[in-house]
Backbone of each chain as nested JSON, in Angstrom:
{
  "chains": [
    {"id": "A", "residues": [
      {"number": 1, "name": "MET", "atoms": {"N": [-10.083, -7.504, 8.198], "CA": [-10.008, -8.183, 6.819], "C": [-8.389, -8.668, 7.061]}},
      {"number": 2, "name": "GLN", "atoms": {"N": [-8.087, -9.851, 6.867], "CA": [-6.426, -10.342, 6.863], "C": [-5.79, -9.525, 5.735]}},
      {"number": 3, "name": "ILE", "atoms": {"N": [-4.693, -9.222, 5.469], "CA": [-3.811, -8.478, 4.563], "C": [-4.174, -9.984, 3.357]}},
      {"number": 4, "name": "ASP", "atoms": {"N": [-3.757, -11.19, 3.675], "CA": [-3.48, -11.787, 2.555], "C": [-4.929, -12.348, 2.318]}},
      {"number": 5, "name": "GLU", "atoms": {"N": [-6.302, -12.099, 2.94], "CA": [-7.506, -12.464, 2.248], "C": [-7.594, -10.81, 0.982]}},
      {"number": 6, "name": "PHE", "atoms": {"N": [-7.098, -9.962, 1.48], "CA": [-7.211, -8.89, 0.628], "C": [-6.721, -9.253, -0.333]}},
      {"number": 7, "name": "GLN", "atoms": {"N": [-5.449, -9.681, -0.657], "CA": [-4.692, -10.265, -1.609], "C": [-5.093, -10.722, -2.361]}},
      {"number": 8, "name": "GLN", "atoms": {"N": [-5.785, -12.15, -2.234], "CA": [-6.164, -13.181, -2.728], "C": [-7.969, -12.698, -3.414]}},
      {"number": 9, "name": "LEU", "atoms": {"N": [-8.393, -11.545, -2.593], "CA": [-9.327, -11.076, -3.519], "C": [-8.966, -10.244, -4.248]}},
      {"number": 10, "name": "MET", "atoms": {"N": [-7.79, -9.312, -4.622], "CA": [-7.34, -8.896, -5.758], "C": [-6.947, -9.55, -6.739]}},
      {"number": 11, "name": "GLU", "atoms": {"N": [-6.474, -10.929, -6.418], "CA": [-6.234, -12.192, -7.531], "C": [-7.778, -12.592, -7.972]}},
      {"number": 12, "name": "ARG", "atoms": {"N": [-8.6, -12.682, -7.545], "CA": [-10.033, -13.022, -7.724], "C": [-10.534, -12.437, -9.197]}},
      {"number": 13, "name": "LEU", "atoms": {"N": [-10.08, -10.866, -8.036], "CA": [-11.343, -9.443, -9.152], "C": [-9.998, -9.404, -10.354]}},
      {"number": 14, "name": "TYR", "atoms": {"N": [-8.658, -9.529, -10.095], "CA": [-7.721, -8.627, -11.161], "C": [-6.948, -9.555, -11.766]}},
      {"number": 15, "name": "GLY", "atoms": {"N": [-7.01, -10.316, -11.366], "CA": [-5.522, -11.657, -11.643], "C": [-5.179, -11.49, -12.751]}},
      {"number": 16, "name": "GLU", "atoms": {"N": [-6.4, -12.381, -13.682], "CA": [-6.144, -12.533, -15.087], "C": [-5.572, -10.871, -15.785]}},
      {"number": 17, "name": "ALA", "atoms": {"N": [-6.675, -9.731, -15.652], "CA": [-6.563, -8.671, -16.22], "C": [-4.94, -8.193, -15.525]}},
      {"number": 18, "name": "ASP", "atoms": {"N": [-4.423, -8.313, -14.667], "CA": [-3.431, -8.244, -14.182], "C": [-2.114, -8.555, -15.135]}},
      {"number": 19, "name": "ARG", "atoms": {"N": [-2.525, -9.968, -15.263], "CA": [-1.379, -10.87, -16.064], "C": [-1.097, -10.458, -17.326]}},
      {"number": 20, "name": "GLU", "atoms": {"N": [-2.178, -9.964, -17.803], "CA": [-2.56, -9.722, -19.236], "C": [-1.635, -8.345, -19.501]}},
      {"number": 21, "name": "ARG", "atoms": {"N": [-1.894, -7.167, -17.969], "CA": [-1.801, -5.908, -18.458], "C": [0.494, -5.929, -18.314]}},
      {"number": 22, "name": "GLY", "atoms": {"N": [0.456, -6.866, -17.268], "CA": [2.195, -7.364, -17.269], "C": [2.476, -6.117, -16.077]}},
      {"number": 23, "name": "VAL", "atoms": {"N": [3.813, -6.883, -15.741], "CA": [4.067, -6.179, -14.292], "C": [4.58, -4.057, -14.375]}},
      {"number": 24, "name": "PRO", "atoms": {"N": [5.187, -4.081, -15.594], "CA": [5.695, -2.911, -16.0], "C": [4.184, -1.513, -15.906]}},
      {"number": 25, "name": "ALA", "atoms": {"N": [3.363, -2.199, -16.764], "CA": [2.467, -1.59, -16.587], "C": [1.149, -1.447, -15.182]}},
      {"number": 26, "name": "THR", "atoms": {"N": [1.811, -2.501, -14.432], "CA": [1.27, -2.511, -13.12], "C": [1.869, -1.573, -12.582]}},
      {"number": 27, "name": "VAL", "atoms": {"N": [3.243, -1.348, -12.493], "CA": [3.978, -0.454, -11.437], "C": [3.395, 0.94, -12.208]}},
      {"number": 28, "name": "ALA", "atoms": {"N": [3.14, 1.391, -13.478], "CA": [3.025, 2.37, -14.075], "C": [1.309, 2.79, -13.393]}},
      {"number": 29, "name": "TRP", "atoms": {"N": [0.356, 1.846, -13.088], "CA": [-0.778, 2.189, -12.623], "C": [-0.567, 2.468, -11.458]}},
      {"number": 30, "name": "LEU", "atoms": {"N": [0.17, 1.906, -10.525], "CA": [0.438, 2.28, -9.155], "C": [0.812, 3.582, -8.865]}},
      {"number": 31, "name": "CYS", "atoms": {"N": [1.721, 4.289, -9.427], "CA": [2.582, 5.321, -9.794], "C": [0.944, 6.47, -9.7]}},
      {"number": 32, "name": "GLU", "atoms": {"N": [0.471, 6.298, -10.724], "CA": [-0.692, 6.982, -11.002], "C": [-1.866, 6.731, -9.691]}},
      {"number": 33, "name": "GLU", "atoms": {"N": [-1.538, 5.701, -9.266], "CA": [-2.995, 6.097, -7.934], "C": [-1.938, 6.417, -7.026]}},
      {"number": 34, "name": "VAL", "atoms": {"N": [-0.93, 6.627, -6.712], "CA": [-0.225, 7.378, -5.627], "C": [-0.053, 8.647, -6.186]}},
      {"number": 35, "name": "GLY", "atoms": {"N": [-0.083, 9.386, -7.23], "CA": [-0.562, 10.54, -7.334], "C": [-1.843, 11.109, -7.313]}},
      {"number": 36, "name": "GLU", "atoms": {"N": [-2.651, 10.257, -7.289], "CA": [-4.136, 10.63, -6.844], "C": [-4.09, 10.678, -5.668]}},
      {"number": 37, "name": "LEU", "atoms": {"N": [-3.546, 9.725, -4.973], "CA": [-3.611, 9.967, -3.204], "C": [-2.894, 10.854, -3.002]}},
      {"number": 38, "name": "ALA", "atoms": {"N": [-1.984, 11.705, -3.334], "CA": [-1.198, 12.647, -3.177], "C": [-2.011, 13.91, -3.193]}},
      {"number": 39, "name": "GLN", "atoms": {"N": [-2.831, 13.849, -4.478], "CA": [-3.626, 14.988, -4.882], "C": [-4.714, 15.409, -3.359]}},
      {"number": 40, "name": "ALA", "atoms": {"N": [-5.55, 13.924, -3.418], "CA": [-6.434, 14.013, -2.317], "C": [-6.103, 14.438, -0.932]}},
      {"number": 41, "name": "VAL", "atoms": {"N": [-4.964, 14.437, -0.412], "CA": [-4.375, 14.308, 0.508], "C": [-3.839, 15.955, 0.863]}},
      {"number": 42, "name": "ARG", "atoms": {"N": [-3.968, 16.96, -0.486], "CA": [-3.439, 17.903, -0.381], "C": [-4.403, 18.852, -0.533]}},
      {"number": 43, "name": "LYS", "atoms": {"N": [-6.013, 18.124, -1.509], "CA": [-7.056, 19.295, -1.517], "C": [-7.993, 18.546, -1.657]}},
      {"number": 44, "name": "GLY", "atoms": {"N": [-8.279, 16.998, -1.708], "CA": [-9.195, 16.228, -1.393], "C": [-10.019, 16.291, -0.039]}},
      {"number": 45, "name": "THR", "atoms": {"N": [-11.179, 15.503, -0.053], "CA": [-12.25, 15.338, 1.188], "C": [-11.626, 14.378, 1.742]}},
      {"number": 46, "name": "PRO", "atoms": {"N": [-11.71, 13.866, 2.762], "CA": [-11.609, 12.358, 3.816], "C": [-12.057, 11.533, 2.578]}},
      {"number": 47, "name": "GLU", "atoms": {"N": [-13.16, 11.619, 1.866], "CA": [-13.826, 10.486, 1.341], "C": [-13.061, 10.394, 0.141]}},
      {"number": 48, "name": "GLN", "atoms": {"N": [-12.19, 10.981, -0.378], "CA": [-11.609, 10.929, -1.685], "C": [-10.357, 10.617, -1.232]}},
      {"number": 49, "name": "GLN", "atoms": {"N": [-9.903, 10.876, 0.051], "CA": [-8.474, 10.285, 0.573], "C": [-8.808, 8.543, 1.071]}},
      {"number": 50, "name": "LEU", "atoms": {"N": [-9.78, 8.54, 1.184], "CA": [-10.205, 6.894, 1.96], "C": [-10.05, 6.278, 0.402]}},
      {"number": 51, "name": "HIS", "atoms": {"N": [-10.632, 7.228, -0.715], "CA": [-10.865, 5.985, -2.035], "C": [-9.361, 5.8, -2.259]}},
      {"number": 52, "name": "GLU", "atoms": {"N": [-8.625, 6.83, -2.392], "CA": [-7.383, 6.772, -3.004], "C": [-6.381, 5.897, -2.549]}},
      {"number": 53, "name": "LEU", "atoms": {"N": [-6.544, 5.734, -1.02], "CA": [-6.13, 5.002, -0.004], "C": [-6.071, 3.686, -0.284]}},
      {"number": 54, "name": "GLY", "atoms": {"N": [-7.537, 3.36, -0.999], "CA": [-7.818, 1.862, -1.013], "C": [-7.021, 1.44, -2.546]}},
      {"number": 55, "name": "ASP", "atoms": {"N": [-7.427, 2.156, -3.613], "CA": [-6.53, 1.996, -4.883], "C": [-5.19, 1.732, -4.471]}},
      {"number": 56, "name": "VAL", "atoms": {"N": [-4.546, 2.804, -3.99], "CA": [-3.15, 2.166, -3.799], "C": [-3.021, 1.032, -2.912]}},
      {"number": 57, "name": "LEU", "atoms": {"N": [-3.709, 0.375, -2.358], "CA": [-3.468, -0.969, -1.394], "C": [-3.788, -1.809, -2.629]}},
      {"number": 58, "name": "ALA", "atoms": {"N": [-5.061, -1.745, -3.683], "CA": [-4.965, -2.37, -4.475], "C": [-4.064, -2.673, -5.073]}},
      {"number": 59, "name": "TRP", "atoms": {"N": [-3.476, -1.524, -5.774], "CA": [-2.442, -1.886, -6.944], "C": [-1.165, -2.561, -6.15]}},
      {"number": 60, "name": "VAL", "atoms": {"N": [-1.0, -2.016, -4.997], "CA": [0.355, -2.363, -4.348], "C": [-0.368, -4.627, -4.609]}},
      {"number": 61, "name": "ALA", "atoms": {"N": [-1.32, -4.902, -4.153], "CA": [-1.825, -6.256, -3.834], "C": [-1.535, -6.932, -5.39]}},
      {"number": 62, "name": "SER", "atoms": {"N": [-2.002, -5.941, -6.346], "CA": [-1.735, -6.553, -7.644], "C": [-0.578, -6.599, -8.209]}},
      {"number": 63, "name": "LEU", "atoms": {"N": [0.009, -6.059, -7.731], "CA": [1.766, -5.995, -8.145], "C": [2.474, -7.008, -6.994]}},
      {"number": 64, "name": "ALA", "atoms": {"N": [1.841, -7.555, -6.086], "CA": [2.733, -8.195, -5.272], "C": [2.044, -9.69, -5.851]}},
      {"number": 65, "name": "ASN", "atoms": {"N": [0.77, -9.62, -6.607], "CA": [0.347, -11.103, -6.883], "C": [1.037, -11.379, -8.312]}},
      {"number": 66, "name": "GLN", "atoms": {"N": [1.489, -10.326, -9.074], "CA": [2.325, -10.671, -10.344], "C": [3.459, -11.041, -9.915]}},
      {"number": 67, "name": "LEU", "atoms": {"N": [4.041, -10.528, -8.927], "CA": [5.409, -11.028, -8.655], "C": [5.682, -12.071, -7.536]}},
      {"number": 68, "name": "GLY", "atoms": {"N": [4.415, -13.03, -7.44], "CA": [4.129, -14.299, -6.645], "C": [4.705, -14.204, -5.102]}},
      {"number": 69, "name": "LEU", "atoms": {"N": [4.403, -12.756, -4.561], "CA": [4.797, -12.505, -3.201], "C": [3.854, -12.152, -2.449]}},
      {"number": 70, "name": "SER", "atoms": {"N": [3.991, -12.233, -0.854], "CA": [2.966, -12.168, -0.382], "C": [3.109, -11.042, 0.783]}},
      {"number": 71, "name": "LEU", "atoms": {"N": [2.017, -10.342, 0.821], "CA": [2.023, -8.823, 1.267], "C": [1.897, -9.243, 2.815]}},
      {"number": 72, "name": "GLU", "atoms": {"N": [1.31, -10.508, 3.176], "CA": [1.476, -11.051, 4.701], "C": [3.15, -10.945, 5.122]}},
      {"number": 73, "name": "ASP", "atoms": {"N": [3.845, -11.488, 4.161], "CA": [5.535, -12.193, 4.365], "C": [5.774, -10.33, 4.627]}},
      {"number": 74, "name": "ALA", "atoms": {"N": [5.688, -9.258, 3.306], "CA": [6.165, -8.151, 3.634], "C": [6.043, -7.398, 4.77]}},
      {"number": 75, "name": "ALA", "atoms": {"N": [4.557, -7.55, 5.339], "CA": [4.247, -6.957, 6.395], "C": [5.217, -7.372, 7.712]}},
      {"number": 76, "name": "GLU", "atoms": {"N": [5.314, -9.096, 8.097], "CA": [5.408, -9.627, 8.916], "C": [6.695, -8.58, 9.35]}},
      {"number": 77, "name": "ARG", "atoms": {"N": [7.81, -8.165, 8.296], "CA": [8.817, -7.483, 8.753], "C": [8.81, -6.772, 10.28]}},
      {"number": 78, "name": "TYR", "atoms": {"N": [7.931, -6.24, 9.662], "CA": [7.295, -4.553, 10.782], "C": [7.125, -5.186, 12.223]}},
      {"number": 79, "name": "VAL", "atoms": {"N": [7.104, -6.461, 12.291], "CA": [6.604, -7.165, 13.69], "C": [7.621, -7.727, 14.357]}},
      {"number": 80, "name": "THR", "atoms": {"N": [8.755, -8.315, 13.517], "CA": [9.989, -9.203, 13.781], "C": [10.919, -8.157, 13.782]}},
      {"number": 81, "name": "ASP", "atoms": {"N": [11.236, -6.853, 12.824], "CA": [12.432, -6.468, 12.636], "C": [11.869, -5.071, 11.999]}},
      {"number": 82, "name": "PRO", "atoms": {"N": [11.49, -4.399, 12.655], "CA": [11.023, -2.882, 11.641], "C": [11.728, -2.109, 11.977]}},
      {"number": 83, "name": "PRO", "atoms": {"N": [11.836, -1.065, 11.026], "CA": [13.354, -0.251, 10.76], "C": [12.845, 0.691, 12.245]}},
      {"number": 84, "name": "THR", "atoms": {"N": [14.281, 1.286, 12.468], "CA": [13.977, 2.202, 13.619], "C": [13.682, 3.494, 12.886]}}
    ]},
    {"id": "B", "residues": [
      {"number": 1, "name": "MET", "atoms": {"N": [-1.941, -11.462, 9.389], "CA": [-2.613, -10.197, 9.989], "C": [-3.282, -9.37, 9.438]}},
      {"number": 2, "name": "GLN", "atoms": {"N": [-4.364, -8.672, 10.396], "CA": [-5.407, -7.695, 9.979], "C": [-4.824, -6.59, 9.785]}},
      {"number": 3, "name": "ILE", "atoms": {"N": [-5.716, -5.961, 8.599], "CA": [-4.956, -4.58, 7.854], "C": [-5.176, -3.692, 9.111]}},
      {"number": 4, "name": "ASP", "atoms": {"N": [-6.157, -3.517, 10.068], "CA": [-6.215, -2.659, 11.166], "C": [-5.258, -2.723, 11.97]}},
      {"number": 5, "name": "GLU", "atoms": {"N": [-4.801, -4.141, 12.552], "CA": [-3.651, -4.404, 13.436], "C": [-2.126, -4.087, 12.673]}},
      {"number": 6, "name": "PHE", "atoms": {"N": [-2.146, -3.911, 11.182], "CA": [-0.877, -3.288, 10.708], "C": [-0.843, -1.837, 11.042]}},
      {"number": 7, "name": "GLN", "atoms": {"N": [-1.862, -1.225, 10.615], "CA": [-2.082, 0.291, 11.223], "C": [-1.878, 0.814, 12.154]}},
      {"number": 8, "name": "GLN", "atoms": {"N": [-2.226, -0.496, 13.331], "CA": [-2.306, 0.139, 14.736], "C": [-0.293, -0.248, 14.838]}},
      {"number": 9, "name": "LEU", "atoms": {"N": [-0.032, -1.141, 14.647], "CA": [1.317, -1.478, 14.735], "C": [1.939, -0.221, 14.327]}},
      {"number": 10, "name": "MET", "atoms": {"N": [2.237, 0.572, 13.247], "CA": [2.362, 1.35, 12.492], "C": [2.278, 2.598, 13.6]}},
      {"number": 11, "name": "GLU", "atoms": {"N": [1.101, 2.996, 14.136], "CA": [1.055, 3.758, 15.221], "C": [2.017, 3.683, 16.307]}},
      {"number": 12, "name": "ARG", "atoms": {"N": [2.22, 2.668, 16.807], "CA": [2.503, 2.291, 17.964], "C": [4.18, 2.801, 17.711]}},
      {"number": 13, "name": "LEU", "atoms": {"N": [4.93, 2.276, 16.426], "CA": [6.02, 2.249, 16.036], "C": [6.584, 4.029, 15.625]}},
      {"number": 14, "name": "TYR", "atoms": {"N": [5.654, 4.345, 14.994], "CA": [5.887, 5.454, 14.2], "C": [5.211, 6.544, 14.171]}},
      {"number": 15, "name": "GLY", "atoms": {"N": [4.046, 6.504, 15.322], "CA": [2.881, 7.541, 15.144], "C": [3.538, 9.08, 15.458]}},
      {"number": 16, "name": "GLU", "atoms": {"N": [4.239, 9.155, 16.777], "CA": [4.868, 10.435, 17.386], "C": [5.781, 10.862, 15.752]}},
      {"number": 17, "name": "ALA", "atoms": {"N": [6.822, 9.998, 15.415], "CA": [7.358, 10.6, 14.339], "C": [6.758, 11.052, 13.239]}},
      {"number": 18, "name": "ASP", "atoms": {"N": [5.62, 10.255, 12.935], "CA": [4.799, 10.387, 12.084], "C": [4.181, 12.193, 12.037]}},
      {"number": 19, "name": "ARG", "atoms": {"N": [3.893, 12.156, 13.39], "CA": [3.002, 13.747, 13.534], "C": [4.28, 14.876, 13.279]}},
      {"number": 20, "name": "GLU", "atoms": {"N": [5.219, 14.038, 14.235], "CA": [6.33, 15.083, 13.984], "C": [6.437, 15.555, 12.461]}},
      {"number": 21, "name": "ARG", "atoms": {"N": [6.875, 14.836, 11.56], "CA": [6.945, 15.081, 10.243], "C": [6.167, 15.708, 9.579]}},
      {"number": 22, "name": "GLY", "atoms": {"N": [4.834, 15.556, 9.935], "CA": [3.737, 15.917, 9.367], "C": [3.351, 15.073, 7.789]}},
      {"number": 23, "name": "VAL", "atoms": {"N": [2.167, 15.366, 7.184], "CA": [1.486, 14.78, 6.178], "C": [2.411, 15.011, 5.074]}},
      {"number": 24, "name": "PRO", "atoms": {"N": [2.613, 16.265, 4.232], "CA": [3.782, 16.221, 3.363], "C": [4.436, 15.847, 3.205]}},
      {"number": 25, "name": "ALA", "atoms": {"N": [5.654, 15.653, 4.159], "CA": [6.696, 14.86, 3.936], "C": [6.594, 13.377, 4.38]}},
      {"number": 26, "name": "THR", "atoms": {"N": [5.46, 13.074, 4.631], "CA": [4.828, 11.54, 4.817], "C": [4.773, 11.1, 3.379]}},
      {"number": 27, "name": "VAL", "atoms": {"N": [4.384, 12.149, 2.64], "CA": [3.999, 11.879, 1.178], "C": [4.883, 11.572, 0.321]}},
      {"number": 28, "name": "ALA", "atoms": {"N": [5.942, 12.618, 0.739], "CA": [7.357, 12.545, 0.167], "C": [7.689, 11.437, 0.498]}},
      {"number": 29, "name": "TRP", "atoms": {"N": [7.89, 10.868, 1.532], "CA": [8.203, 9.617, 1.784], "C": [7.786, 8.29, 0.927]}},
      {"number": 30, "name": "LEU", "atoms": {"N": [6.665, 8.077, 1.369], "CA": [5.659, 7.572, 0.369], "C": [6.406, 7.398, -0.885]}},
      {"number": 31, "name": "CYS", "atoms": {"N": [6.411, 8.737, -1.702], "CA": [6.803, 8.213, -3.229], "C": [8.167, 8.261, -3.186]}},
      {"number": 32, "name": "GLU", "atoms": {"N": [8.829, 8.289, -2.133], "CA": [10.411, 7.776, -2.405], "C": [10.785, 6.25, -2.297]}},
      {"number": 33, "name": "GLU", "atoms": {"N": [9.585, 5.644, -1.482], "CA": [9.367, 4.254, -1.511], "C": [8.959, 3.631, -2.434]}},
      {"number": 34, "name": "VAL", "atoms": {"N": [7.888, 4.17, -3.046], "CA": [7.43, 3.279, -4.39], "C": [8.439, 3.693, -5.4]}},
      {"number": 35, "name": "GLY", "atoms": {"N": [9.124, 4.451, -5.341], "CA": [10.573, 4.296, -6.472], "C": [11.197, 3.28, -6.009]}},
      {"number": 36, "name": "GLU", "atoms": {"N": [11.491, 3.127, -4.725], "CA": [12.636, 1.743, -4.632], "C": [11.586, 0.523, -4.893]}},
      {"number": 37, "name": "LEU", "atoms": {"N": [10.376, 0.598, -4.778], "CA": [9.693, -0.407, -5.155], "C": [9.769, -0.865, -6.674]}},
      {"number": 38, "name": "ALA", "atoms": {"N": [9.639, 0.321, -7.708], "CA": [9.677, -0.034, -8.767], "C": [10.802, 0.231, -9.351]}},
      {"number": 39, "name": "GLN", "atoms": {"N": [12.022, 0.466, -8.807], "CA": [13.674, -0.217, -8.945], "C": [13.576, -1.54, -8.733]}},
      {"number": 40, "name": "ALA", "atoms": {"N": [13.247, -1.864, -7.502], "CA": [13.086, -3.304, -7.304], "C": [12.633, -4.771, -7.88]}},
      {"number": 41, "name": "VAL", "atoms": {"N": [11.57, -3.945, -8.54], "CA": [10.486, -4.789, -9.53], "C": [11.535, -4.748, -10.977]}},
      {"number": 42, "name": "ARG", "atoms": {"N": [12.044, -3.577, -11.316], "CA": [12.844, -3.859, -12.4], "C": [13.748, -4.496, -12.519]}},
      {"number": 43, "name": "LYS", "atoms": {"N": [14.704, -4.18, -11.459], "CA": [15.96, -5.242, -11.417], "C": [16.398, -5.842, -10.401]}},
      {"number": 44, "name": "GLY", "atoms": {"N": [15.625, -5.508, -9.065], "CA": [16.115, -6.459, -7.831], "C": [15.778, -7.867, -7.652]}},
      {"number": 45, "name": "THR", "atoms": {"N": [15.942, -8.514, -6.656], "CA": [15.447, -9.84, -6.234], "C": [14.194, -9.852, -5.662]}},
      {"number": 46, "name": "PRO", "atoms": {"N": [13.863, -11.112, -5.319], "CA": [12.177, -10.939, -4.85], "C": [12.619, -10.734, -3.414]}},
      {"number": 47, "name": "GLU", "atoms": {"N": [13.784, -10.7, -2.737], "CA": [13.647, -10.482, -1.113], "C": [13.481, -8.686, -1.708]}},
      {"number": 48, "name": "GLN", "atoms": {"N": [14.521, -8.607, -2.415], "CA": [14.358, -6.493, -2.352], "C": [13.114, -6.179, -2.536]}},
      {"number": 49, "name": "GLN", "atoms": {"N": [12.006, -6.923, -3.599], "CA": [10.818, -6.796, -3.81], "C": [9.932, -6.722, -2.844]}},
      {"number": 50, "name": "LEU", "atoms": {"N": [10.403, -7.79, -2.177], "CA": [9.313, -7.742, -0.786], "C": [9.508, -6.96, 0.413]}},
      {"number": 51, "name": "HIS", "atoms": {"N": [10.472, -6.648, 0.66], "CA": [11.326, -5.447, 1.315], "C": [10.524, -4.008, 1.129]}},
      {"number": 52, "name": "GLU", "atoms": {"N": [10.315, -3.816, -0.538], "CA": [9.722, -2.572, -0.568], "C": [8.632, -2.73, -0.642]}},
      {"number": 53, "name": "LEU", "atoms": {"N": [8.042, -3.901, -0.727], "CA": [6.6, -4.09, -1.038], "C": [5.928, -3.818, 0.619]}},
      {"number": 54, "name": "GLY", "atoms": {"N": [7.142, -4.017, 1.803], "CA": [6.614, -4.068, 3.189], "C": [7.095, -2.229, 3.311]}},
      {"number": 55, "name": "ASP", "atoms": {"N": [7.753, -1.85, 2.856], "CA": [8.021, -0.251, 3.001], "C": [7.012, 0.72, 2.654]}},
      {"number": 56, "name": "VAL", "atoms": {"N": [6.468, 0.08, 1.37], "CA": [5.112, 0.616, 0.575], "C": [3.702, 0.787, 1.506]}},
      {"number": 57, "name": "LEU", "atoms": {"N": [3.857, -0.675, 2.101], "CA": [2.577, -0.731, 3.094], "C": [2.331, 0.107, 4.39]}},
      {"number": 58, "name": "ALA", "atoms": {"N": [3.627, 0.462, 4.73], "CA": [4.131, 0.806, 6.186], "C": [3.787, 2.212, 5.871]}},
      {"number": 59, "name": "TRP", "atoms": {"N": [4.3, 2.809, 4.858], "CA": [4.344, 4.335, 4.436], "C": [2.626, 4.678, 4.078]}},
      {"number": 60, "name": "VAL", "atoms": {"N": [1.873, 3.69, 3.674], "CA": [0.397, 3.844, 3.188], "C": [-0.385, 3.997, 4.575]}},
      {"number": 61, "name": "ALA", "atoms": {"N": [0.304, 3.097, 5.501], "CA": [-0.366, 2.604, 6.873], "C": [0.266, 4.251, 7.66]}},
      {"number": 62, "name": "SER", "atoms": {"N": [1.244, 4.501, 7.621], "CA": [1.52, 5.853, 8.424], "C": [0.499, 7.182, 7.746]}},
      {"number": 63, "name": "LEU", "atoms": {"N": [0.295, 7.227, 6.519], "CA": [-0.411, 8.024, 6.18], "C": [-1.664, 8.109, 6.407]}},
      {"number": 64, "name": "ALA", "atoms": {"N": [-1.964, 6.861, 6.366], "CA": [-3.501, 6.66, 6.768], "C": [-3.43, 7.073, 8.251]}},
      {"number": 65, "name": "ASN", "atoms": {"N": [-2.922, 6.815, 9.195], "CA": [-2.976, 7.194, 10.674], "C": [-2.586, 8.818, 10.44]}},
      {"number": 66, "name": "GLN", "atoms": {"N": [-1.824, 9.613, 10.149], "CA": [-2.105, 10.647, 9.858], "C": [-3.302, 11.561, 9.644]}},
      {"number": 67, "name": "LEU", "atoms": {"N": [-4.196, 10.955, 8.392], "CA": [-4.986, 11.485, 8.103], "C": [-6.454, 11.088, 9.056]}},
      {"number": 68, "name": "GLY", "atoms": {"N": [-6.266, 9.951, 9.742], "CA": [-7.382, 9.78, 10.575], "C": [-7.994, 8.789, 9.948]}},
      {"number": 69, "name": "LEU", "atoms": {"N": [-7.942, 7.743, 9.167], "CA": [-8.712, 7.192, 7.902], "C": [-8.096, 5.727, 8.276]}},
      {"number": 70, "name": "SER", "atoms": {"N": [-9.259, 5.103, 8.102], "CA": [-8.723, 3.384, 8.52], "C": [-8.497, 2.658, 7.145]}},
      {"number": 71, "name": "LEU", "atoms": {"N": [-7.27, 2.233, 6.883], "CA": [-6.836, 1.045, 5.745], "C": [-8.046, -0.228, 5.732]}},
      {"number": 72, "name": "GLU", "atoms": {"N": [-8.518, -0.467, 7.098], "CA": [-9.859, -1.467, 6.602], "C": [-10.996, -0.932, 6.027]}},
      {"number": 73, "name": "ASP", "atoms": {"N": [-11.107, 0.497, 6.116], "CA": [-12.471, 1.024, 5.505], "C": [-12.173, 0.954, 4.064]}},
      {"number": 74, "name": "ALA", "atoms": {"N": [-11.136, 1.601, 3.664], "CA": [-10.4, 1.921, 2.419], "C": [-10.465, 0.348, 1.826]}},
      {"number": 75, "name": "ALA", "atoms": {"N": [-10.297, -0.396, 2.4], "CA": [-9.723, -2.066, 1.65], "C": [-11.235, -2.423, 1.428]}},
      {"number": 76, "name": "GLU", "atoms": {"N": [-12.522, -2.272, 2.457], "CA": [-13.91, -2.564, 2.263], "C": [-14.76, -2.345, 1.277]}},
      {"number": 77, "name": "ARG", "atoms": {"N": [-14.289, -1.281, 0.461], "CA": [-14.729, -0.402, -0.649], "C": [-14.517, -2.023, -1.753]}},
      {"number": 78, "name": "TYR", "atoms": {"N": [-13.453, -2.498, -1.904], "CA": [-12.94, -3.974, -2.825], "C": [-13.767, -5.381, -2.612]}},
      {"number": 79, "name": "VAL", "atoms": {"N": [-14.435, -4.723, -1.111], "CA": [-15.513, -6.28, -1.253], "C": [-16.455, -5.849, -1.655]}},
      {"number": 80, "name": "THR", "atoms": {"N": [-17.049, -5.043, -1.298], "CA": [-18.324, -4.245, -1.599], "C": [-18.989, -3.662, -2.907]}},
      {"number": 81, "name": "ASP", "atoms": {"N": [-18.09, -2.777, -3.193], "CA": [-18.167, -1.839, -4.388], "C": [-16.755, -2.223, -5.329]}},
      {"number": 82, "name": "PRO", "atoms": {"N": [-16.141, -3.172, -5.736], "CA": [-14.93, -3.185, -6.437], "C": [-15.035, -2.271, -7.588]}},
      {"number": 83, "name": "PRO", "atoms": {"N": [-13.848, -1.7, -8.408], "CA": [-14.049, -1.095, -9.24], "C": [-13.69, -1.993, -10.546]}},
      {"number": 84, "name": "THR", "atoms": {"N": [-14.708, -2.003, -11.701], "CA": [-14.422, -2.911, -12.907], "C": [-13.38, -2.949, -13.325]}}
    ]}
  ]
}
């Protein structure tokens, strides 16, 4: 799946709810999911880890949608000018 | 860019350093970057927000690599069985 396809999917699934919730609450949700990911990594199964990785990706995409920014553009920097 | 292409790119660029650092330190880095993203969202420019979105994506991919998990698989759940 293309990164932008995934972002567009998040827009279709959650865009309206995202905009209603607003950016600060979305950041809070993202933090919540990162915590769940950290817990799954520490003491969860691979299935739980996979689930949380997906949730974190989804919330990053939701946030990018609300900011009007493209995750493809964000990812592209790692192709052209990766940090050392 | 495909999600798995991006993950493979992270493996090529950072896989060795990632494995040397280990999973807990990678989770700590991810949390650091999420904090930078939250700050950029709160008071940064769109360019800074884009930069931090990329960093968070990169660290999620690094973590997935170390866990031996596929971000494509993680994303796929949102195609087949998205949370409501």
